N, C-alpha and C positions, 0 to 999 in steps of 0.2 A: 536493457543489459540483462546478460545471463551468467549463471554461475555453474561450474562443475564442482561437486563436493566428492572428494575421495576420502574413504575411511580406511585406516590402516591399524593393525596391531604390531608394534614394534617388537622384535625379539629381545630377549635378555641382553642388557647392556646397550641397547640402541634406543635413542630418544626419537628417532624418525626425522631429526632435523635435517633439511636439505642442504646439500652443498652450494656454494655460491655458483658453481657452474650449472647445476640443476635449475636453480632460480632464474639465472640468465637465459637458459634455453627456453624456459616457459615464456618469460617476458618477451622474447624475441618472436614468438609465434604471432602471425598477424591477427589483429583484432584483440589481442590480450591487453586488459586494462590493469591488472594487478594480481597479486598472489598473496595469500595468508597461509601459515602452517600453524597449527595448534596441537598442543600436547595435553591430554586429559590426564586425571589422577587415576583413571581405571586402566591405564596401559593401553589406551586407544589414541590415535592422532588423526587429525583431518587436514587435508590441503583443500583450500578453496581458491579457485582461479575465477576471475571475472572477465567477461568478454563483451564487446561492443554490441553484438546482437546474436540471435540464434544461428545466423549463417556462419559467423566466425567460430562460435561454439562447435557447430557440426564439422566445419572445415578443419579444426584442430583435433578432432576425435582420434585419428589414426596416429598422429605424432605424439599426442599425449598419452595414449595407451602404451606406445613403444617406451616413452620415457618413464612412465609409471612402473611398467614391468622392470625395466633395466635398474632404476633407482631402488625399488623394493628389494630386489634381488641383492644389490650391492650393500644395502643398509639392513639387511635381515629384517624385513618387515613383510607381514602378510596383508594382501590387499582383501578388505572385508566388503566393500561396496563402492560403487561409482554411480552418482546421480546427477541429474541436470535440473536446475531451477530457473525460473525467470525471477529476477531481482525486482521486487515491487517498490522498495524503499532503500535508498543508500544515503547515508548521512554520517559523516566522520567530523568530529570536532578536532581542531589542532590547537 
């Protein structure tokens, strides 16, 4: 499994929280396994998307970049960084 981690700085009055439509668009991309959005105390937010494999991550890059740019502009957020990672451990308790 692979992950794309995008770091944002929300503008004044923006939490960086995604709309339901944005989340749905990400989840509909082939190979997407999940998405997390996190808001830090230092006015920084992260999105973490999980992908089946490196091919799915690579194939989603263009569409993800477009969606990231559109969403950031609409929600007054600055994109600080975008990185890819291999997920070495994944364990969530329910």
